[in-house]
N, C-alpha and C positions, 0 to 999 in steps of 0.2 A: 786454614783460610779464616780471615777475619770475618765476623758477624757484619751485617749491613749497618747497624749503628756505629761500630767501630770504624768502618770504612767512611761513614758520613763524617766523624770527627776527624779523621786523616784528610778528608777532601777540604774541610774547612782551613786545616793547617798549610797544606800544600797549595790550595788557591792563594792564600795571603802572601806566601812566599814567591809565588810564580810572579807577583807584581811588586812586591815591596823591595825587590833587589835591583829594581831598574835605575834608580836615582836616589842620591842621598843616603840616608841610614838605611842599611839593608834590612833592618828589623822594623821598620815603619813605612806606612803608605803615605806618599806625598798626595797633595790634592789631585794631581794629574794621574797619579798611579791608582787611586781611589776610584776616579771617575772612569778609568779604563776598565778596572775591575767590575764596577757595576754594569758597564754596558755590555762587556763580554760575557761575565759569569752570572749575572742576575739580570737578564735583559727584561723578565717580566716585572721586576721592581724598578730596574735601572734608571740611569740618568738620562736616557733618551727622551723620557716623557717629562724631565725636570727642566725648568729654564734655570738660568746661571744663579738667580737669586735663590731658588729653592735648593740648588746644589750646595751653595755657600752656607745656608742655614742647616743643611744635613751635616756637613763638615763640622760646623760650629757645635752642633749637638753631640757628635760623636766625640770630638777632640776635648775630652774632659780636662786634660792637663794644660790646654791652650798652647800647645807648641806648633801648631800648624801642620801636625801630622797625626796620622792614626796608628796607634800601636796594636798588637795583637789583642790585648785586653779590650781595648775600645772596640775592635771589630768583632771580637766573640760576643760582646754585649749587644752590638748591633745585629748580628745574626740571630741571637735569641730572641730579640724583638720582632725580626722579620718572621721567624718560626711561630711566634705568638700569632701574627697577623694570619699565616697559613693555617694555624689551628682554628682560628675563629672562622675562617672560610669553610673548614673541614667540619666544624660543628654545625654551621648553619646549613650545609648542604642537606636537601631533603633525602637524597641517596648518595652516601659517600662514594666519591670516585676518585680516580686519579688526580692528585693534587696538581701535578705537572705532567707534561707530556713525557713519554719515554724517551724523546729526543731532546729532552731539556739538558741544559749544562749541569755538570756534576755538583756544583754548589747548590743549584735549585733542587737536585735530586736528593742532596744531602739533607736540605730543610724538609723536604717531604718525608724522607725516612724517619727523621726525628719525631714528626707529627704522627705518622702511622704506626711508629713502634709504640708510642705512648697509648694510642687508641686500642692497640692490639690487646694490651693488658688491662687497661682502665675499665673495660667494659665486663669484666668477669664477675665482679661482686660490688655491691653498694652503688655508690655514685658513679655513674658510667663516664664522668669526666674528671674523675680524680682516681689516683693509685692508692688502694689501701696498703697496709704493711706487707701483706702476703703477696699483692700484686707487684709491688716495688721490689721485693726480694726476688720474685720469678724473673721480672724483667732484667735485673742486674745480673743474675747467674747466667741467663740464657742469651742476652743481647751485649753485655759487657763483660765477658768472662776474662778479658786480659786486664781489666781494671779491678775487678772484684775477685778476690782469691777465694777459691773454694774452701779454704782454712779460716775466712773470716767467721769469727764467733757470734754468737747471738748478742753480746754486748756491744761488739763492733758494728753490727747491723743496726741495733737501737740507737746507737751514738749517730751514725749516718742519717737515719730516719729523722732524728731530733733536729740535726742541723738543716735538713731539707725542709722540714715542716715549719716554715716560718711563722705561719699564723696559728700553729699549734691545734690543728683540728684532727690530728692523727691520721692525715691522708696527705698526699702530694698532689697539688694541682699542676696544670700545665706550666704555669709561669714558675713555680718552684723547681719543676723538672728541667726546663729550658734553662734556668739560671744554673742549676747542677752541671748540665752538659756544656755550658760555656766555661765553667770552671774546670771541667775534665779536659775540654780543648786547649785551654791555657796550660794545664800541666803537660800534655802532649807537646804543645808548643815550646815549653821551657826545656823539655827533654831533647827535642830535635835540634834546638839551638845549640845545646851542648854536644850533640853528636850529629852533625850535618849530614854525615855519610850514612846515616840511618834513616833520613827523611823519607817516607813512603812515596814512592813515584807512581805516577798513574802508567798503566801498561797500554 
């Protein structure tokens, strides 16, 4: 059985493809598909609270290559940004509580898992809002075992840490962590595009 963080990444991929195949390019979200996804899968963020001008600005911000569609990379970057917002809410809460209702949509639950998993490990030593090398190693081994081989040697781990630690402070902050998870989600998406029969399905 996959760990909650692995399930969260799978939810990102399956949610994208649930909507991307409805019209046009099956590997991209049209404006209508994106709007439907936001309304149904991220209602707490969603476009119901946005007027048409705000929604157009959001699409413009997401659509880095300006093809009037949102591909998975653009979608994953957007979700990383939403997770950063969830993280700020979590950090500001006097008493950390559920980020989303247990009845929340799977995508909202996935974002909450990204945040709570980070804080499950970041508070063990040093800065409680950053992952030390030891905390990161424990998180990867326990929460992403399918992606991190038990045979990963120390040199491989040091290289990963160096790549994640963009500001070179020998710790990984939430921004760096969310960026890493977006990259892992992109790798999952590329794998499942190559093997559509293996796309994880919601039970």
